[in-house]
C-alpha positions, -999 to +999 in steps of 0.1 A: +793-555+580+802-591+571+771-613+589+750-611+561+746-645+556+738-652+592+711-628+592+694-634+560+688-669+576+673-652+606+644-630+585+613-621+604+584-639+588+573-614+560+604-595+564+621-585+529+658-578+523+673-549+505+707-541+492+717-504+486+723-492+456+753-471+453+745-459+425+711-443+432+721-437+469+741-406+489+744-391+523+750-350+527+757-329+553+752-292+562+773-273+593+775-232+599+811-218+575+822-190+603+783-189+617+770-166+585+759-193+565+758-236+557+790-254+540+771-283+524+793-314+510+782-347+497+790-389+500+786-402+470+786-442+470+766-459+504+765-491+503+751-521+523+715-530+532+681-525+548+652-554+564+618-540+562+589-559+568+557-530+566+539-548+587+560-550+617+583-520+616+596-532+651+617-557+633+637-535+607+672-532+600+689-508+584+732-522+580+752-485+554+789-481+551+803-446+536+833-442+518+845-409+533+871-404+502+841-396+476+835-361+500+823-333+479+818-301+488+817-286+452+857-273+460+888-294+454+910-279+477+883-284+509+875-314+499+916-319+505+916-304+537+878-324+548+907-358+536+931-348+555+945-358+595+929-326+611+890-340+601+883-372+590+915-382+584+908-408+551+940-425+554+929-442+589+889-436+587+880-446+553+846-456+564+821-442+586+791-466+590+749-474+607+740-501+622+704-499+636+692-509+667+655-495+672+629-488+650+591-475+660+568-454+643+554-422+662+526-398+647+554-375+625+568-413+609+592-436+616+618-433+640+654-449+639+677-447+664+714-466+658+755-464+661+772-448+642+809-449+639+827-422+625+865-409+624+867-442+650+843-432+673+811-450+671+780-428+692+741-430+693+718-413+670+685-411+663+672-405+626+638-392+617+632-415+583+611-401+553+596-437+533+598-462+533+584-460+496+557-487+480+578-508+465+580-501+431+595-520+399+636-509+394+645-510+355+664-548+362+628-562+369+639-559+405+620-545+433+628-515+446+620-484+482+632-457+484+643-440+520+656-413+534+668-405+572+678-373+587+697-363+618+717-339+637+752-342+655+781-326+674+809-326+654+834-327+689+817-357+699+832-376+668+867-363+674+865-334+641+876-307+672+894-287+643+883-254+643+898-214+644+882-189+660+877-150+641+885-118+652+847-114+654+847-142+677+832-164+650+843-201+649+856-215+610+836-245+618+802-245+633+801-282+657+761-290+648+766-312+614+732-325+596+733-354+581+714-373+562+711-400+540+689-404+514+691-448+498+674-467+471+675-503+475+666-530+456+648-571+468+672-597+467 
C-alpha cells in the first residue's frame, strides 16, 4: 500500500486523488446467526485512497485497508471471540485490504471488481457502488466525495471455517457475509 508517490505521478489526465478520511469512513458486515437473524458489526478504521475521474470512471482506482482490531458488534465477548484465532486471528492478520482492478458503468450504476485480502487469503470480489457523490467543500476547505460499495463473500473462501451445528441442524454462523464499505475522502 506504499506505492502512493509512484502512482500519483501517473494519474490519468482529469483524475483527482482522494485520501480516505478514517474519522468518517467505516466497513460493516451482516451474517446469519443460528439461521434466524442477522448479526451486524462494524470496523471503524478504514484508510487508503481513491483516484477518480468522473469523465472516465474506468480509470478509477480504490485502495483501502481496514483495521480488523476495531471490530464492534456491540457485544464485547463476541468481539473478543471474533478477534481470536478461531475467527479473524487479529494477532496474525491485523488488517484486511481491498484493491480495485476494474471499474465500469451498468444501467443500475457503477460496478467495481477487485481483490480482497482477509485472513491471509486473497479472493476476487465485485462491489455494487453507490456514488461517488458530487464534490462538496469540507470544513477544512478541501474538496471531498462520498462513496459506498457492497459485496457478498463466503467466509469459507477466506479460511474462516469455525462453526457448530445445532441440534436442529442449523449452524451458528452462516457462510454468506454481506460487506459494505462507506467512505468519505478528501481531495489531495
